[in-house]
C-alpha positions as CSV (number, residue, x, y, z in Angstrom):
1,X,0.2,-0.3,-0.1
2,X,3.1,2.5,1.2
3,X,4.8,1.9,-2.3
4,X,1.2,2.4,-4.5
5,X,0.9,5.5,-2.5
6,X,4.3,6.6,-3.2
7,X,4.1,6.0,-7.0
8,X,1.1,7.7,-7.1
9,X,2.5,10.9,-5.6
10,X,5.6,10.5,-8.0
11,X,3.0,10.2,-10.7
12,X,1.2,13.4,-9.9
13,X,4.3,15.3,-9.7
14,X,5.6,14.3,-12.9
15,X,2.6,15.1,-14.9
16,X,2.3,18.5,-12.9
17,X,5.9,19.3,-14.2
18,X,5.2,18.5,-18.2
19,X,2.3,20.4,-17.4
20,X,4.5,23.7,-16.6
21,X,7.1,22.6,-18.9
22,X,4.3,22.4,-22.1
23,X,2.6,26.3,-20.8
24,X,5.9,27.4,-20.2
25,X,6.9,26.5,-24.1
26,X,3.4,27.8,-25.3
27,X,4.2,31.0,-23.2
28,X,7.4,31.7,-24.0
29,X,7.2,31.1,-27.6
30,X,5.1,33.7,-28.3
31,X,6.0,36.5,-26.1
32,X,9.1,38.8,-26.7
33,X,11.1,41.0,-24.5
34,X,12.8,44.0,-26.3
35,X,12.2,43.0,-29.4
36,X,13.8,39.6,-29.2
37,X,12.2,35.9,-29.3
38,X,12.7,33.5,-26.6
39,X,14.8,30.6,-27.4
40,X,11.7,28.7,-27.9
41,X,10.6,30.2,-31.1
42,X,10.7,28.7,-34.4
43,X,12.8,31.4,-36.0
44,X,14.8,34.4,-35.5
45,X,14.4,37.4,-37.9
46,X,17.4,38.4,-39.7
47,X,19.1,40.9,-42.2
48,X,20.5,40.1,-45.3
49,X,24.3,39.2,-45.1
50,X,24.4,37.9,-48.7
51,X,22.7,36.5,-51.5
52,X,22.4,33.1,-52.6
53,X,23.2,33.0,-56.6
54,X,25.0,31.3,-59.5
55,X,26.2,34.6,-60.9
56,X,29.8,36.5,-60.1
57,X,28.2,39.4,-59.0
58,X,28.8,41.0,-55.7
59,X,28.0,44.5,-54.2
60,X,30.2,46.8,-52.0
61,X,29.3,49.7,-49.8
62,X,30.5,52.6,-48.2
63,X,29.3,53.6,-44.6
64,X,29.5,57.5,-44.4
65,X,29.2,58.8,-40.7
66,X,32.6,60.9,-40.1
67,X,34.0,63.1,-42.3
68,X,34.2,63.3,-46.1
69,X,38.0,63.7,-46.9
70,X,38.3,60.8,-49.5
71,X,35.4,60.9,-50.6
72,X,35.8,62.6,-54.1
73,X,38.9,59.7,-54.4
74,X,36.1,57.1,-53.8
75,X,33.9,58.4,-56.5
76,X,36.7,59.0,-59.1
77,X,38.0,55.6,-58.7
78,X,34.5,53.9,-59.1
79,X,34.0,56.2,-62.5
80,X,37.8,54.9,-63.4
81,X,36.3,51.0,-63.3
82,X,32.9,52.1,-64.2
83,X,31.3,50.5,-61.0
84,X,28.3,51.7,-59.6
85,X,28.2,50.9,-55.7
86,X,25.7,51.7,-52.5
87,X,26.8,54.4,-49.7
88,X,24.9,54.3,-46.2
89,X,24.5,57.9,-45.1
90,X,23.4,59.1,-41.4
91,X,21.3,62.0,-41.0
92,X,23.9,64.8,-39.6
93,X,26.2,63.6,-42.3
94,X,23.7,64.5,-44.9
95,X,22.8,67.9,-43.1
96,X,26.4,68.6,-42.9
97,X,27.5,67.4,-46.4
98,X,24.7,68.0,-48.9
99,X,26.6,68.9,-51.7
100,X,29.0,65.5,-51.7
101,X,25.2,63.9,-51.2
102,X,24.0,65.3,-54.5
103,X,27.5,64.1,-56.2
104,X,27.1,60.5,-55.1
105,X,23.9,60.6,-56.6
106,X,24.7,62.5,-59.6
107,X,27.4,59.9,-60.2
108,X,24.7,56.7,-60.4
109,X,25.7,55.4,-56.8
110,X,22.6,54.1,-54.8
111,X,22.1,55.6,-51.3
112,X,21.0,53.6,-48.1
113,X,20.0,55.0,-44.8
114,X,22.6,54.4,-42.2
115,X,20.0,55.8,-39.2
116,X,19.5,59.4,-37.7
117,X,21.9,59.4,-34.8
118,X,24.3,55.9,-35.3
119,X,22.5,54.3,-32.0
120,X,22.4,50.9,-31.1
121,X,19.2,50.0,-33.0
122,X,18.3,46.8,-30.9
123,X,18.0,49.4,-27.9
124,X,14.9,51.5,-29.4
125,X,11.5,50.8,-29.4
126,X,9.1,51.0,-32.3
127,X,8.5,54.6,-32.5
128,X,11.9,55.7,-31.9
129,X,13.2,52.8,-34.7
130,X,10.9,54.7,-36.9
131,X,12.1,58.2,-36.3
132,X,16.0,56.4,-36.6
133,X,15.0,55.6,-40.1
134,X,12.2,58.4,-41.5
135,X,14.3,62.0,-40.1
136,X,17.1,60.5,-42.5
137,X,15.1,59.1,-44.9
138,X,13.3,62.6,-45.2
139,X,16.7,64.4,-45.4
140,X,18.0,62.2,-48.2
141,X,15.1,62.7,-50.3
142,X,15.2,66.5,-49.7
143,X,18.4,66.6,-51.1
144,X,18.3,63.8,-54.1
145,X,14.9,63.5,-54.7
146,X,14.7,59.8,-54.0
147,X,13.4,57.6,-50.9
148,X,15.9,54.9,-49.7
149,X,14.7,51.2,-49.1
150,X,18.1,49.9,-47.6
151,X,18.6,50.1,-44.3
152,X,21.8,49.3,-42.3
153,X,22.1,49.3,-38.6
154,X,24.8,51.0,-37.0
155,X,27.3,48.9,-35.8
156,X,25.7,46.0,-37.3
157,X,23.1,45.6,-34.5
158,X,19.9,44.8,-34.9
159,X,16.8,42.3,-33.2
160,X,13.6,40.8,-34.4
161,X,11.8,44.2,-33.5
162,X,14.7,46.3,-36.3
163,X,13.6,43.5,-39.0
164,X,10.3,44.0,-38.4
165,X,9.5,47.5,-38.0
166,X,12.0,48.0,-41.3
167,X,10.1,45.9,-43.3
168,X,6.9,47.1,-42.5
169,X,8.1,50.8,-43.5
170,X,9.6,49.2,-47.2
171,X,12.9,48.7,-45.9
172,X,15.1,45.8,-46.5
173,X,18.0,45.2,-43.4
174,X,21.5,44.7,-45.0
175,X,24.4,43.3,-43.1
176,X,27.8,41.9,-44.8
177,X,29.4,38.8,-45.2
178,X,33.0,40.6,-45.8
179,X,34.3,43.2,-43.2
180,X,37.3,45.0,-44.7
181,X,38.1,46.1,-41.3
182,X,39.4,49.3,-42.7
183,X,38.6,51.1,-39.9
184,X,41.2,49.5,-38.1
185,X,43.8,51.2,-40.0
186,X,46.1,47.9,-40.3
187,X,47.5,49.4,-43.8
188,X,46.9,48.6,-47.1
189,X,47.6,45.1,-47.9
190,X,45.5,43.7,-44.9
191,X,42.5,45.1,-46.4
192,X,43.0,43.9,-49.9
193,X,43.6,40.4,-48.7
194,X,40.7,40.1,-46.4
195,X,38.4,41.1,-49.5
196,X,40.1,39.6,-52.2
197,X,40.1,36.1,-50.4
198,X,37.1,35.7,-48.7
199,X,34.7,37.3,-51.5
200,X,32.1,34.9,-53.3
201,X,29.2,34.8,-55.5
202,X,26.6,37.2,-53.8
203,X,29.0,38.9,-51.1
204,X,28.0,42.1,-49.6
205,X,31.4,44.0,-48.8
206,X,32.0,46.7,-46.1
207,X,33.8,49.6,-46.5
208,X,34.1,53.0,-44.9
209,X,34.4,56.1,-46.8
210,X,36.9,57.6,-44.5
211,X,39.1,55.4,-43.6
212,X,42.8,56.4,-43.9
213,X,43.8,53.8,-46.9
214,X,40.9,53.4,-49.0
215,X,42.3,55.7,-52.0
216,X,44.9,53.0,-52.0
217,X,43.4,50.3,-51.7
218,X,40.1,50.5,-53.2
219,X,42.0,50.5,-57.1
220,X,43.6,47.4,-56.1
221,X,40.7,45.5,-54.8
222,X,38.3,46.8,-57.7
223,X,41.2,45.6,-60.9
224,X,41.4,42.6,-58.6
225,X,37.3,41.5,-58.2
226,X,37.5,42.5,-62.2
227,X,40.4,40.3,-63.1
228,X,38.6,37.4,-61.0
229,X,35.4,37.9,-63.2
230,X,33.2,39.7,-60.7
231,X,30.7,42.1,-61.8
232,X,30.3,44.8,-58.9
233,X,26.9,45.9,-58.5
234,X,24.6,48.3,-56.1
235,X,23.2,46.2,-53.3
236,X,19.4,46.6,-54.7
237,X,20.6,44.9,-57.9
238,X,21.7,42.1,-56.0
239,X,19.1,41.3,-53.5
240,X,16.1,39.9,-54.1
241,X,13.0,42.0,-53.9
242,X,10.6,39.3,-53.0
243,X,9.5,35.9,-53.0
244,X,12.6,35.1,-51.0
245,X,13.8,33.6,-47.5
246,X,17.0,33.8,-45.5
247,X,18.5,30.9,-43.9
248,X,20.1,31.2,-40.4
249,X,23.9,31.8,-42.1
250,X,21.7,35.5,-43.4
251,X,22.0,34.2,-46.5
252,X,19.0,35.5,-49.0
253,X,17.5,32.7,-51.2
254,X,15.1,32.4,-53.8
255,X,11.9,30.8,-53.1
256,X,11.3,28.4,-56.2
């Protein structure tokens, strides 16, 4: 009799634990905290790091937030190699250098949105995110007459909330799979090696417009990439605009 009672008590405890576990999974699977889904969520939102494509086609991009000492050199080099790229601009840079923004646009390059104040976007709520995006969107449109559709979060910092809010406002969130690390100022050759050895079909390369050695490494990299058969295009010409999904590595893949 004692054994029966003991077993019954154990069974009740096990059942209670299982019920609590199931409820916990159901609850945490739908609740978000600070925009980040719990570990039980079926899938985390991801930005586009690179694109699945059989073509030898890539995009290079320049983040512009601090200074413009080398921007004209960049534009001249891009012209020389007949390359069009994407420049991600922050609002205070647009306001400080409107003539440079006009020149980037005039030479046929794409302009993307890089926020208003260069914050950590994952720390913002929906309203703050929208303000960061729309303020810069309006500033760029006032200068170029064009609406931005690409957003690159400062510091590469994002969460589910950011991806969702951007999507709801007509934006594709863009990261990179090849980081030149040009801002570390290691010199010309380390940047050249890092980019040319790691690029692949569908890559998105990150540069900075005010990196110390950009006027030296950029022509070397462009010549090497073109010699290797790569076509360099703006990001909006590389990515899929609809009917796609993003795998857990950040690769954008066209749905079949």
